[in-house]
Structures are given as C-alpha cells and as structure tokens.
C-alpha positions in Angstrom: 1.6 -21.4 15.9 -1.8 -22.0 13.6 -3.1 -19.2 11.3 -6.6 -18.3 12.3 -9.0 -17.6 9.6 -9.7 -15.5 6.4 -11.7 -13.1 4.3 -10.8 -11.3 2.1 -12.8 -7.6 1.1 -12.9 -7.2 -2.6 -15.5 -5.3 -5.1 -16.3 -5.2 -8.9 -14.1 -1.4 -8.4 -12.3 1.1 -7.1 -14.3 3.3 -4.8 -17.3 0.7 -4.0 -16.5 0.5 -0.4 -14.7 -1.6 0.4 -12.2 0.6 3.0 -14.9 1.5 5.0 -16.7 -1.9 4.7 -13.0 -2.9 6.5 -12.4 -0.5 8.7 -15.8 -0.2 10.7 -15.2 -4.4 10.3 -11.9 -3.8 12.2 -13.4 -2.1 14.7 -16.6 -3.4 15.5 -14.9 -7.3 15.9 -12.7 -5.6 17.6 -15.0 -3.7 20.2 -16.6 -7.1 20.4 -13.3 -8.7 21.8 -11.1 -10.5 19.2 -8.1 -9.6 17.5 -8.1 -9.4 13.7 -5.5 -9.0 11.6 -5.5 -7.0 8.8 -3.4 -7.7 5.2 -4.3 -5.1 2.0 -4.0 -7.1 -1.5 -1.4 -4.7 -3.2 1.0 -2.2 -3.2 -1.3 0.9 -1.7 0.6 2.0 1.2 -2.3 4.1 2.1 -4.9 2.1 4.0 -3.0 -0.3 6.0 -2.0 2.8 8.0 -5.6 3.4 8.8 -6.5 -0.3 8.8 -3.6 -0.4 12.1 -5.5 2.5 13.3 -8.8 0.6 13.1 -7.5 -3.2 14.7 -4.3 -2.2 16.6 -2.5 -4.4 14.4 0.7 -3.7 11.3 -1.7 -4.1 8.6 1.4 -6.0 6.1 1.3 -5.7 1.9 0.5 -8.9 0.7 1.0 -8.7 -3.2 0.8 -11.6 -6.1 2.6 -9.6 -9.3 6.0 -8.5 -6.9 6.2 -11.0 -3.8 7.0 -14.8 -4.4 4.8 -17.5 -2.9 7.6 -17.7 -0.3 7.4 -14.2 0.8 3.4 -14.3 0.1 3.8 -17.1 3.3 6.2 -15.3 5.3 4.1 -12.5 5.7 1.0 -14.4 6.5 2.6 -14.8 9.5 1.5 -11.7 11.1 -1.7 -13.8 11.6 -0.3 -15.7 14.3 -1.8 -15.3 17.1 -4.8 -13.0 15.8 -8.8 -15.0 15.9 -9.5 -13.6 12.4 -7.7 -12.5 9.6 -9.7 -9.1 7.3 -7.5 -8.8 3.8 -8.4 -5.5 2.2 -8.7 -6.1 -2.0 -7.5 -3.2 -4.4 -8.8 -1.9 -7.4 -11.5 -4.8 -8.8 -11.4 -8.6 -7.2 -10.3 -9.6 -10.2 -8.4 -6.3 -11.6 -4.1 -6.9 -12.3 -1.5 -6.3 -15.0 -1.6 -7.9 -18.6 2.0 -9.9 -18.0 2.0 -12.0 -15.0 4.7 -11.5 -11.9 6.2 -13.7 -9.4 2.9 -15.1 -8.2 -0.5 -13.9 -9.9 -0.8 -10.5 -11.7 -1.7 -8.6 -9.2 -5.5 -8.7 -8.5 -6.7 -9.6 -5.2 -8.7 -13.3 -6.0 -4.4 -14.2 -6.7 -4.5 -13.2 -2.9 -7.9 -14.9 -1.7 -7.2 -18.4 -4.0 -3.1 -19.1 -2.7 -4.6 -18.6 1.2 -8.3 -19.7 1.0 -9.6 -16.5 2.0 -12.9 -17.1 0.7 -14.3 -13.0 -0.5 -17.0 -10.3 1.1 -18.2 -9.0 -2.4 -19.0 -5.1 -1.5 -21.5 -3.7 -4.2 -22.8 -0.1 -4.9 -25.7 -1.1 -5.8 -27.2 2.8 -6.1 -29.6 3.4 -9.0 -30.1 -0.8 -10.2 -31.5 -3.8 -7.7 -32.3 -7.2 -9.2 -30.0 -6.5 -11.8 -26.8 -6.2 -9.2 -27.7 -9.8 -9.1 -25.7 -10.7 -12.3 -23.0 -8.7 -11.2 -22.4 -10.9 -8.1 -23.3 -14.8 -9.8 -20.5 -13.7 -12.3 -18.1 -12.8 -9.8 -18.4 -16.4 -7.9 -18.5 -18.0 -11.3 -15.4 -16.3 -13.2 -12.5 -18.8 -11.1 -12.8 -21.7 -9.9 -10.1 -21.2 -7.2 -11.5 -18.0 -6.4 -15.3 -18.0 -3.2 -17.6 -16.1 -2.5 -18.6 -15.9 1.2 -21.6 -13.3 0.6 -22.2 -9.9 -0.8 -22.4 -6.4 1.1 -24.6 -4.2 -0.5 -23.6 -0.6 -0.1 -25.3 2.9 -0.6 -28.9 1.4 -0.4 -31.3 3.8 -0.5 -34.7 2.8 1.4 -35.6 -0.3 2.7 -37.7 -1.1 -0.7 -34.1 -1.0 -2.0 -33.1 -3.5 0.1 -35.5 -5.7 -0.4 -35.6 -5.8 -3.9 -31.7 -6.3 -4.1 -32.4 -9.0 -1.5 -35.2 -10.8 -3.7 -32.1 -11.1 -7.0 -29.7 -12.2 -4.4 -32.2 -15.3 -3.4 -33.2 -16.7 -6.3 -29.1 -16.5 -8.0 -27.8 -17.7 -4.4 -25.7 -16.0 -2.9 -25.3 -14.9 0.1 -26.3 -11.5 1.8 -24.1 -10.6 4.5 -25.7 -6.8 5.4 -26.7 -4.4 3.8 -25.2 -0.2 4.1 -27.1 2.9 3.5 -25.5 5.8 2.2 -23.6 7.3 5.4 -21.0 10.2 4.4 -19.9 11.1 7.8 -17.3 7.5 8.2 -16.8 8.5 5.0 -12.5 9.1 4.3 -11.6 12.5 2.7 -9.3 11.9 -0.9 -6.1 13.7 -1.2 -3.6 13.9 -4.5 -2.5 10.6 -4.1 -5.8 9.2 -2.9 -6.9 8.7 1.1 -5.2 11.3 3.6 -2.8 9.3 5.8 -4.1 8.5 8.8 -2.0 10.0 11.2 -2.8 12.9 9.2 -6.1 13.0 10.1 -8.2 14.6 12.9 -11.4 13.2 13.3 -9.7 9.5 12.7 -11.5 7.9 15.8 -15.0 9.6 15.9 -14.6 8.3 12.3 -13.7 4.7 13.2 -15.8 4.7 16.0 -18.5 5.6 14.1 -17.8 3.5 11.3 -17.7 0.5 13.9 -20.8 1.4 15.2 -22.2 1.8 11.7 -20.9 -1.7 10.7 -22.3 -3.2 13.8 -25.7 -2.7 13.1 -26.5 -3.4 9.1 -23.9 -6.4 9.0 -24.5 -9.6 10.2 -21.0 -10.5 11.7 -22.1 -13.7 13.7 -22.6 -15.0 10.2 -19.7 -12.6 8.3 -17.2 -14.5 10.6 -18.9 -17.9 10.4 -17.9 -17.5 6.8 -14.3 -17.8 7.2 -12.4 -20.4 6.0 -9.1 -21.2 7.0 -5.9 -19.8 6.1 -3.1 -21.4 3.8 0.0 -20.4 3.7 1.7 -20.6 0.9 4.9 -21.6 -0.6 8.3 -22.2 1.4 10.4 -20.2 3.1 11.9 -17.3 0.9 15.2 -14.9 1.3 14.0 -11.3 2.5 15.2 -8.2 1.1 18.0 -8.0 3.1 19.1 -4.7 4.4 20.2 -1.4 3.2 23.0 -1.6 5.5 23.5 -2.6 9.8 22.6 1.1 11.4 20.1 2.6 8.8 19.3 6.4 9.1 15.6 6.8 8.3 14.2 9.3 7.5 10.5 9.9 9.4 8.4 12.7 9.3 5.3 14.1 7.0 7.4 14.6 4.0 8.7 11.1 4.2 6.3 8.8 5.1 6.3 5.6 3.1 8.3 2.5 3.7 7.0 -0.6 3.0 6.2 -2.0 6.2 7.5 -5.7 5.4 10.7 -4.0 4.0 11.4 -2.9 7.5 9.9 -5.5 9.3 12.9 -7.7 7.1 15.3 -5.4 7.8 15.4 -5.6 11.2 14.5 -9.4 11.0 18.1 -9.6 9.9 19.9 -7.8 12.3 19.6 -4.4 11.1 19.1 -1.3 13.8 16.8 1.9 12.4 17.7 5.4 13.1 14.9 7.4 12.7 15.1 11.1 12.2 12.8 14.2 10.6 14.2 16.1 7.8 11.5 19.1 8.6 12.8 19.4 12.2 15.8 20.1 10.3 17.3 16.9 12.3 21.0 15.1 10.3 21.1 11.5 10.0 22.7 10.1 13.3 26.4 9.7 12.2 26.9 6.4 13.6 24.4 5.1 11.1 26.4 3.2 7.7 23.6 3.8 5.1 21.4 6.8 4.9 17.4 6.1 3.5 15.1 8.5 2.5 10.7 7.7 1.9 8.6 8.1 0.4 6.2 10.9 0.9 5.2 14.4 0.0 8.1 16.6 0.1 6.6 18.8 -2.6 3.8 19.2 0.3 6.8 20.9 2.7 8.7 21.8 -0.1 9.5 25.8 1.7 10.8 23.8 5.1 12.6 21.5 3.3 14.7 24.3 1.6 15.1 26.6 5.0 16.5 23.0 6.7 19.6 24.5 6.2 21.4 21.5 8.8 19.6 18.4 7.4 21.1 19.8 4.0 24.9 20.2 4.7 24.2 17.3 7.2 22.8 14.8 4.5 25.5 16.0 2.2 28.5 15.2 4.4 27.1 12.4 5.2 27.1 11.5 1.0 30.5 12.5 1.2 31.1 8.8 2.8 28.8 6.7 3.3 25.2 5.7 0.8 22.4 8.0 0.6 19.7 6.6 -1.2 15.8 7.8 -1.7 12.2 6.3 -3.5 10.3 8.5 -4.6 9.9 12.3 -2.9 12.8 11.0 -1.5 14.6 11.1 -4.5 13.0 14.7 -4.7 14.8 15.4 -2.0 17.9 14.7 -3.1 17.8 16.9 -6.9 18.4 19.7 -7.1 15.6 22.1 -7.1 11.7 20.7 -6.7 9.0 23.2 -8.3 5.5 23.5 -6.2 1.8 23.3 -7.4 2.4 27.0 -7.5 5.6 27.2 -10.3 7.8 28.3 -7.1 11.4 26.4 -7.0 12.7 25.2 -3.8 16.2 23.9 -3.2 16.6 21.1 -2.7 20.0 18.5 -0.6 22.0 19.1 -4.1 22.8 14.9 -4.6 21.8 14.5 -7.4 20.5 17.3 -10.1 16.9 15.8 -10.4 14.6 19.3 -11.0 11.3 17.4 -10.8 7.7 20.3 -11.0 5.0 18.9 -9.1 3.2 22.3 -11.4 1.1 20.5 -13.8 0.0 17.2 -12.6 1.0 14.1 -14.5 0.3 10.7 -13.0 3.2 7.7 -13.2 1.4 4.7 -12.1 2.8 1.2 -11.5 4.6 -1.5 -11.3 7.6 -2.1 -12.0 11.1 -4.5 -12.6 14.1 -3.1 -12.5 17.7 -4.0 -13.3 20.6 -1.6 -11.8 23.3 -0.8 -14.1 24.5 0.7 -10.4 24.6 -0.6 -7.2 21.7 0.2 -4.6 22.4 -0.2 -0.9 21.9 -3.7 0.1 21.9 -4.4 -3.9 24.7 -5.1 -6.1 24.8 -4.1 -10.5 22.6 -6.9 -12.1 20.2 -7.7 -9.3 16.2 -7.3 -10.2 14.3 -5.3 -7.9 10.4 -5.7 -8.0 8.6 -2.0 -7.1 5.5 0.3 -7.3 5.5 3.8 -8.8 2.8 6.1 -7.7 3.2 10.3 -8.3 2.1 13.6 -10.2 5.6 15.4 -10.4 7.0 15.5 -13.4 11.4 15.2 -14.8 12.4 17.7 -15.9 16.0 17.4 -15.7 17.9 14.5 -15.0 21.2 14.5 -15.7 23.0 12.3 -13.4 23.7 8.7 -15.4 20.6 5.9 -14.7 20.5 4.1 -11.5 18.6 1.1 -13.5 16.6 -0.8 -16.5 13.8 0.0 -14.9 10.1 -1.7 -17.3 6.7 -1.7 -16.1 4.6 -4.9 -16.2 4.3 -5.4 -19.7 8.3 -4.7 -20.3 7.7 -1.5 -22.0 10.6 1.3 -20.9 10.0 3.7 -18.6 11.6 6.9 -18.4 11.5 7.7 -14.9 14.8 5.5 -14.1 16.9 6.3 -11.2 19.6 8.0 -10.8 23.1 8.7 -9.4 26.0 10.2 -8.2 29.0 8.9 -6.2 27.4 7.8 -2.9 24.0 9.2 -3.9 21.2 7.5 -5.6 17.2 7.3 -6.2 14.3 5.6 -7.8 10.8 6.9 -8.5 9.6 3.3 -7.8 9.2 2.0 -4.0 10.4 -1.3 -3.9 8.5 -4.7 -2.8 11.0 -7.4 -3.1 13.3 -9.1 -5.0 12.7 -10.8 -8.1 13.8 -14.2 -9.0 
C-alpha cells in the first residue's frame, strides 16, 4: 500500500508551540474528514498520547539515534491507509547529540531528511518582527537535505505585528502558512516530567476541540496540505526487539504508564500475548505469564498506595521465585527496597532488589543511553547492546546489587545508573528503544 505524503512540525527551540500546533492540526484536519497519521521524532513518550487523543490513530516514535533506517522504515508503515502524515519534532529542528548513533544524532532534521517530509517551522515571534525572517532563512539554508515548507507565526501580538513579520518573510522568500495569536486556553499544563499525560487531563477533549477550531481559523490548511511531499521509506527490513516472553504480565495503570508503543506492537507481531494488570488496584501478575514487565511511570506520586498493595507485592515476589521480572525507571524503583517521596517519607516497595531511590531533592537525569548487558534481561542475553533513553528526577541512594549493564551516555561517558539484578529480578533506569547494531 502506498504511504501518504507528510510534513514535520518543528521549531528553532523547545517551547515555541510545536505541540499546540500539531494537536490543533490533527483535530482540524480530522474534522475535515482526513485520516492523519501522527509520529513523534525523538524519545518523548508523553506527546504521542496526546497525538492519539487528537487524531484517533496511535502515534509512533521515530528516533535517528536509537533506531536504524530499517526499523524507522518499518515503523513508518503505521501511516498506511492514512491521507496525510504529521510528525512532531523534538527540541529545535537541528538539535541532537554530538556523537551520532544508529542513523543520526537524534535531531528531527534527520527524520525529515530520511523521509522527505518538508518542515513546517513554528516561530515564536513575540519580541521581534522582520528579524524573524533571518531565523527562518537560516533554518532553510542549513542542510541541503532538509526542505522548509514554510513557517507558522506563533504568539502574534496584533495585526500590525503580523503584517511586519509577514513583510520580512516575503522579502526573504519564506512562505507563511498561518499566524497564531496567543491563546492561553489551548496551552498544555506542565508537570515534573513535561506535559501531563493525556489520560490524566480532565479537560483534554475541550482543549483539543478548541485547538482544532483555533488552528482552522488561523492556518491556511489547504496550502499546508499542498506543501506535503511523498513519504520515502528508508532502509531494508530490520529485526525488531524480541519480546521478553511468550505471555507477558504488563503492569498498566497511572503509576506504570510508559512503554514505547512500537515495542508492544513488535512483541505482539512476534506472537507474544500481553496480560495487563494494575499494581495500584493491588492486582497480581497473571499466574500463567512467563515474564513480568513493570514499565516506567510515576510511582513516586503513588508510593503510599503501592506500599499498601500487599497482594501485589507478595504476588510479585512469588512470581520472581520462578520467572523473570524486569522494571524500567519507575518500574525499577517499585522493585526496590524503598522509595522516598517529595516530602521525605520512605515507602516500602516490593523488595526484589536492594535499590533505594529518593524524589525528595529533585535532580534531572536525562539523555540517551547505550547499555552492554552484564547479566540477562528478559529477551536479551549477556553481551547484548541496547539503546534507550533516561528521563527522571529521582536519585539513587543505594544500589547494592550487581550491575545489570555497563551504561554510557551518547558521548560514551559512563553513567551511575547501571541498573541492577538479583536472582530473576532486573531493572534499569533507561527505557528500552531498540537493539544496537
């Protein structure tokens, strides 16, 4: 099946309004009867949930540092049957790491170049006028393999302000696809890891509907659609990350909400069955499962309830006596001996590992990770090399068990968050994205 044409929504920097524009476009074009397939460039796991809510189609991460061209090409197949692709970038268009990974530096520009999707550049023009054209012209010229479809002016102060910015763009030969005045009611609230998750946002449907109307009123949707270009599908067929087992008990609730959708889809495609359960509801992992996987999330916000979930903790310990249990980030914290919340109170966790973590004094741990396993992780043997991403504010106070892996950042520097293992239990602070070649 042919893939639809696409566009990539990016900006010079974070905070320029990429997410608001992307969500508004997804809803506005959907309201016109179009099937729009969303993607997210980079490892962000919150935005795809909002994409799904706005479009009705599951959003997929595409990452040039962690994924090879073959895997990226496979994942782009999610667009089959759609009318248009809209991919949201991360950070600034050309922002990535210094040392390239599987396909590139992790920059959104890499994805635009691989796929042939022209870039719609969102410019926050507050505090400037004709000078914004110099920014746009620089972005248009920096990489020959990245094409600029045009710009969307955001946070425009007045009609006079808009006219001045448009005059600068016209002189520079930069198409203007629309201009958005500041509108607080469609901006998303933040939390300690970024945006509030889609399923937690009580007013989400109202905000999405308003964003759709807002974008439809201020963006030339016909011209924007006409600027999309055919999608190139890079690479040859690639081996996906193998499932950790045949029947996978997967923790799934407000405390354990994050696992990359492409991993779950890949596990199912390989024939694995996923059996969700809720630790917050004091549920046990399915006894018929051959592995238990605790994803990332926000256990520090639910530490009291997890400490009181006696059935869950006892069942998890019993499960680990005969079958592997693995946790990522929040899941890893919940497998430890204790978790200290923001108020300094210590809560008892499952005790499968000796890990003690604290959220009392927040410190950001952020970045790509390359891990070479020293011990087995479900689905992977010692020596396997895995690429992932770490993003949390908790600090390790004690990690007495043997390290699970040698872990380095994107520059090759070793990091302290090596993960750990004890018996059949293992955990990491990084979220697995793909195997390294």
